[in-house]
Phi, psi and omega in degrees: 000132176291157179271116189239144176225127177266150187215137176206154176223167175236140183270164183266331186275136179275121179273150179300153180303318181253086185252094183292333181213101182298337181292330177290349178261000178293148006282147183262333183080163174229130178265316185203158175212150182225156181224140178220137176217157179285346193255347179208168184295145182300144188238133176232147177234133182197152182202145178248127009273349173191160184289139178280170175302316181303318178295312177297330175293322178299325181293320177295319176298322174303311184293319177301320183298313185284330180293319180295334178278000174098017180268150176251129175281147179241140173214171170240102183075021179294327183303309180283319192258289190300308183292325174305304178300320179291328178291321176292316186288330181263347185070011187251071187294317183290317179301315182293325178297317183290321176299314186296316183296335181253018176254174178253123178248097188292333176290320179300315182299315179297318188290317177299325189277329188247332175100358177224160183288144185237141178273154175298316183300320180298329179282315182301314181299319176295323180274005179057043174252146180298145184302168168304154179287117175244001177238114178234151183263132174271172185293333182278002179090351176282165181237145168263126185263348183231046179296137174208176185303328181296337182272344182304312181304310181299319178293318180298312178297333178277356177089012178271057185293322180300320175305311182293322180292326177302311181299313183299315181300323179293324180291318182290322175301307183294319177301314183293314182301317179300314180296318176301320182285328175298313174302320180293319188257348179061038181200143174248128182245148173202165184241120180212092191067314178229173177276134185231145181231134175238121179284127183233090180298339176205166174281104187291136171284170176302314179306314179288324178291332176292343181273354184271154174281136173295134173301148183298118177233029180290345174292345183279123186283333184266105182303324179298333183264357182269109186294146171222162178299320182303317183299328177287324196238004186302326178297334185271342186311316179290351191240349186221118177297336184273000193304326184204143180269187188265359181287156178295150183255000000 
């Protein structure tokens, strides 16, 4: 079994409900991040109201240390989002680009194979793994029944840090469990209108995934919704020679 660490973070900035491009809203800030592995105790980084550059740089050092020990980081859409945000907040663009290219983004693998974006819950359901945590308790004893990442910044700002961390811990737990199941079964499954299967003989890193052809998605009428290789890695191109190959996307 590969040495794996799942990774996820929550941003500080509240985005508009109808936000066509979150990149236009950067910098987003980071409130908290979590790491989970089968090999060591869970690790969390957090700061209120948000993490400073010094704190995010410490997190990059933590990641470089485990990467040097042979561990692979796991994300669901970390290529486009989590590592991009971490690079901007820490100022360590090259380190984050290199970590990103050698990590495993399971959403990227599914997108390359099928041509469209896939949600984590759709993969968890197909693999018979409990869904993301959507029910979190607030300090006054009430519950939010439809928790998602868009609510995390407002809750953190309101002092509901434990509710946000509960949600975050669920994400890194589910991401690790999904990767372990993929390794065992050598397939990634998800539900999107129909049941889909992607044969995965190994957990491909971003660098390896970038050598694959993107599945034909020319049928998608909305260019903004149509995935391309460039959309995943465009922020890394100045910092990594491996960011994208020369094949058509």
